[in-house]
MIBA-186445 format. One line per field, with one value per residue (C-alpha): residue in three letters; x negated, z negated, y. Coordinates in steps of 0.02 Angstrom, whole numbers. Layout:
<kevexs>
aa [ALA,...]
x [X,...]
z [Z,...]
y [Y,...]
</kevexs>
This chain:
<kevexs>
aa [MET,LYS,LYS,ARG,HIS,HIS,SER,ASN,LEU,LEU,ARG,SER,LEU,GLY,LEU,ALA,SER,ALA,MET,ALA,ALA,LEU,SER,TRP,LEU,PRO,ALA,THR,ALA,THR,ALA,ALA,ASP,ASN,ILE,CYS,THR,ASP,TYR,ASP,ALA,VAL,ASN,TYR,ALA,PRO,ALA,LEU,ASP,TYR,PRO,SER,ARG,THR,GLY,PHE,ARG,LEU,PHE,TRP,ASN,LYS,TRP,LEU,ALA,LYS,ASP,THR,PRO,TYR,HIS,MET,GLY,HIS,ASP,GLN,ILE,VAL,GLN,GLU,GLY,GLN,GLY,THR,THR,VAL,VAL,GLY,LYS,PHE,ASP,TYR,GLY,ALA,VAL,PHE,HIS,LYS,ASP,LEU,GLU,PHE,GLU,TYR,VAL,ASN,ALA,TYR,LEU,TYR,GLY,THR,GLY,MET,ASN,ASP,TRP,GLN,SER,LEU,GLY,ARG,TYR,LYS,THR,ASN,SER,ASP,GLY,LYS,ILE,TYR,VAL,SER,VAL,PRO,PRO,LEU,SER,GLU,GLY,GLN,TYR,GLN,VAL,LYS,MET,VAL,VAL,ARG,GLY,ASP,ARG,SER,GLU,THR,THR,ALA,TYR,VAL,THR,SER,ILE,LYS,GLN,GLY,ALA,LYS,ALA,VAL,LEU,PHE,ASP,ILE,ASP,GLU,THR,LEU,THR,ALA,SER,ASP,LEU,GLU,GLN,ILE,LEU,ASP,TYR,THR,GLY,ILE,GLU,ALA,ALA,ASP,ALA,ARG,GLY,GLY,ALA,GLY,GLU,LEU,VAL,ARG,HIS,TYR,VAL,GLU,ARG,GLY,TYR,HIS,PRO,ILE,PHE,VAL,THR,GLY,ARG,SER,TYR,TRP,TYR,ALA,LYS,GLY,SER,ARG,ASN,TRP,LEU,ALA,ASN,TYR,LEU,ASN,VAL,PRO,ASP,PHE,THR,LEU,ARG,THR,THR,MET,SER,ASN,GLU,THR,GLY,LEU,PHE,ASN,VAL,ALA,GLU,TYR,LYS,ALA,ASN,ALA,LEU,ASN,GLU,PHE,GLN,ALA,GLN,GLY,ILE,GLU,ILE,LEU,ARG,ALA,TYR,GLY,ASN,ALA,THR,THR,ASP,ILE,GLU,ALA,TYR,GLU,ALA,ALA,GLY,ILE,PRO,LYS,ALA,GLU,THR,TYR,ILE,ILE,GLY,LYS,ASN,ALA,GLY,ALA,ASN,GLY,THR,GLN,ALA,VAL,ALA,ASN,GLY,SER,TYR,TRP,GLU,HIS,LEU,ASN,GLU,VAL,ALA,TYR,PRO,ASN,THR,PRO,HIS,SER,GLY,CYS,LEU]
x [-481,-567,-540,-449,-500,-356,-435,-589,-477,-391,-555,-623,-486,-566,-494,-496,-393,-273,-247,-222,-95,-1,8,123,253,418,459,612,513,552,508,671,602,522,364,215,159,88,-78,-137,-5,-101,-277,-273,-161,-214,-288,-155,-146,-139,-34,-123,-176,-58,-106,18,184,159,4,-24,-21,-176,-269,-187,-250,-430,-414,-412,-251,-161,-25,67,196,328,320,482,549,699,803,772,890,919,851,772,704,522,478,319,252,121,16,-159,-276,-339,-289,-126,-57,30,166,151,314,408,276,294,243,247,289,241,282,177,193,239,276,234,105,81,134,314,359,486,502,451,503,486,434,556,519,451,331,434,499,623,578,715,650,756,812,661,627,547,367,249,251,162,228,91,134,23,28,29,-62,-225,-195,-215,-113,-42,30,176,211,376,395,544,602,730,835,734,559,447,341,239,244,99,80,-91,-156,-212,-138,-259,-376,-469,-385,-276,-433,-487,-348,-425,-601,-544,-446,-584,-713,-824,-823,-714,-594,-655,-543,-494,-583,-501,-379,-429,-433,-258,-183,-276,-215,-34,-74,-151,7,113,181,195,109,209,125,240,145,186,49,107,114,-53,-137,-68,-217,-344,-237,-234,-421,-452,-339,-412,-596,-631,-507,-508,-320,-181,-132,52,191,141,261,209,321,367,328,224,383,446,284,279,460,563,440,543,699,598,516,680,764,621,630,819,804,680,781,939,852,833,658,636,505,422,320,286,129,115,43,163,329,400,348,441,594,591,565,706,822,778,827,653,653,545,475,397,348,162,94,-90,-172,-105,76,36,181,291,481,482,364,217,47,-107,-244,-415,-391,-433,-351,-478,-391,-220,-278,-335,-191,-42,-69,-168,-67,105,118,198,178,314,371,333,254]
z [-386,-411,-588,-593,-703,-826,-947,-955,-987,-1132,-1204,-1194,-1311,-1447,-1599,-1701,-1569,-1558,-1746,-1743,-1604,-1706,-1851,-1745,-1732,-1813,-1971,-1886,-1741,-1716,-1593,-1504,-1453,-1286,-1239,-1185,-1004,-978,-891,-913,-788,-659,-722,-734,-595,-530,-357,-222,-103,55,203,359,484,630,749,806,892,1011,1118,1088,899,915,983,860,714,767,687,499,407,305,230,73,-51,-133,-323,-418,-595,-633,-786,-854,-791,-627,-455,-343,-167,-130,33,124,264,386,507,580,631,538,680,756,618,738,655,655,740,736,648,504,326,178,7,-165,-345,-503,-674,-857,-917,-751,-727,-540,-387,-330,-147,-105,74,248,324,496,511,599,728,588,526,368,273,129,1,-116,-293,-413,-585,-699,-886,-965,-908,-766,-596,-430,-258,-136,49,174,362,443,598,513,325,289,137,20,-156,-239,-426,-514,-693,-778,-931,-1068,-1085,-1168,-1112,-1112,-972,-924,-747,-642,-472,-394,-274,-362,-522,-557,-414,-407,-245,-99,9,-94,-13,159,99,10,160,288,177,167,-22,-166,-231,-380,-532,-640,-806,-930,-803,-835,-1022,-1014,-925,-1036,-1192,-1142,-1099,-1272,-1350,-1258,-1115,-939,-813,-658,-508,-381,-241,-78,8,155,140,226,79,-41,-22,-54,-193,-287,-266,-330,-482,-528,-490,-503,-634,-724,-752,-701,-520,-541,-539,-378,-253,-88,49,197,326,354,380,205,125,225,224,95,-44,-187,-138,-113,-285,-372,-290,-344,-523,-531,-464,-601,-739,-681,-726,-906,-916,-1013,-958,-1103,-1002,-822,-744,-580,-492,-357,-354,-270,-424,-535,-423,-420,-606,-645,-525,-614,-782,-857,-983,-942,-1118,-1065,-889,-882,-729,-690,-563,-485,-534,-716,-824,-676,-691,-877,-871,-988,-928,-928,-945,-867,-728,-836,-967,-1107,-1203,-1167,-1237,-1401,-1424,-1351,-1302,-1450,-1591,-1510,-1435,-1551,-1505,-1383,-1503,-1382,-1451]
y [-964,-798,-736,-570,-425,-432,-555,-443,-295,-381,-442,-265,-208,-315,-400,-240,-150,-295,-293,-106,-126,-255,-134,-26,-164,-121,-217,-290,-366,-551,-687,-646,-475,-436,-529,-423,-437,-611,-573,-753,-808,-707,-738,-926,-989,-1161,-1179,-1177,-1324,-1219,-1273,-1334,-1203,-1227,-1087,-957,-983,-838,-820,-634,-658,-766,-614,-496,-600,-573,-401,-364,-413,-281,-389,-334,-396,-286,-308,-331,-310,-419,-457,-632,-764,-672,-710,-580,-554,-516,-429,-479,-371,-436,-336,-327,-187,-33,85,24,-89,-206,-309,-499,-545,-710,-814,-935,-894,-1013,-941,-1009,-962,-977,-897,-908,-1085,-1166,-1304,-1286,-1188,-1211,-1200,-1066,-1124,-1071,-905,-826,-644,-528,-393,-282,-415,-442,-592,-592,-725,-786,-807,-912,-853,-838,-844,-693,-680,-638,-723,-711,-750,-799,-788,-879,-854,-1027,-967,-917,-944,-758,-712,-583,-586,-498,-495,-521,-462,-544,-446,-437,-280,-143,-192,-38,35,188,257,323,401,365,498,657,585,443,486,651,710,658,652,503,401,427,390,233,170,199,116,270,264,209,340,441,432,580,583,466,392,212,240,313,163,40,132,98,-84,-103,-33,-162,-56,-126,-10,37,120,203,290,377,276,172,-17,-45,44,-88,-204,-65,10,-155,-173,3,-15,-184,-164,23,81,-90,-91,-213,-184,-227,-173,-79,0,78,145,37,172,329,429,390,444,605,661,564,524,598,500,340,356,395,245,130,193,178,1,-46,38,-50,-213,-154,-82,80,207,295,422,467,541,633,785,842,933,777,678,802,790,600,579,699,608,445,520,531,676,827,811,644,697,741,830,856,972,1131,1092,1054,1109,1158,1156,1119,971,943,1002,890,1021,1039,912,761,652,663,802,725,558,634,755,662,480,415,496,486,312,185,3,-50,-187,-329,-486]
</kevexs>
């Protein structure tokens, strides 16, 4: 299995940084406290014994699958001991994004404390190309759900973060928040070039990871950008690419993005995660973060709307000054172990 970037990220923090991070732990921290995000459960999963390639049930899907797959999985945060449902969405084609209808998909689970992949069963896509995978109650830790199309063995992965009440996170928008502009989304998707990051964006996310915070990325990008978004976060920004949420339709991203983001954040917070800070660039970000109860004092906006509506401004279009003046001196360790 291809090794993901997260182990390199953690190694890059170095022993000295790790010891410094531990020095932030509260004196009352015990082994019963929250466990930090288990990146090893993603980095070192065993090889999956893939199901046999069966071909497609429907004749036209055989031709559809000759195009590029843009499958995606909807990441989840869930309180330990509770089950959840992971949505998989399957389509092909960079232009038309035709849904893969009424075809079988096998789902598998691997994560913290597991020795091998566990089958979650076989599902059939609906008329929207979606499946709804039932995930059993999980212990605290990090898990991945791999979904494999039986017809051609194309696949996608979703991530499930199982937490105790009070686990800490930091929230990020992507376009024009971590990337330099909204145009970067189009360039990245069409393959013309990889999106440019704002100065210090990767360092900002990695700073919070080092301090024990789980990064959450909630973007107005449509689901077919999920694959490219994960690739960009992991390989260009060198940060964990989960928990990632995209919209399920263009219409949502264009017309209901604030409501969609607020609903996603409220869903995560209802599972017990606490968001320390939120980063965005648009007035819809400000609206969504306020609706989700994130204080304006911890809402940081970059770009033309910096400081709007009582939020905190990230100056000069980059994060370098913000890192030195806000993030580094004012981020205690999350207390996870």
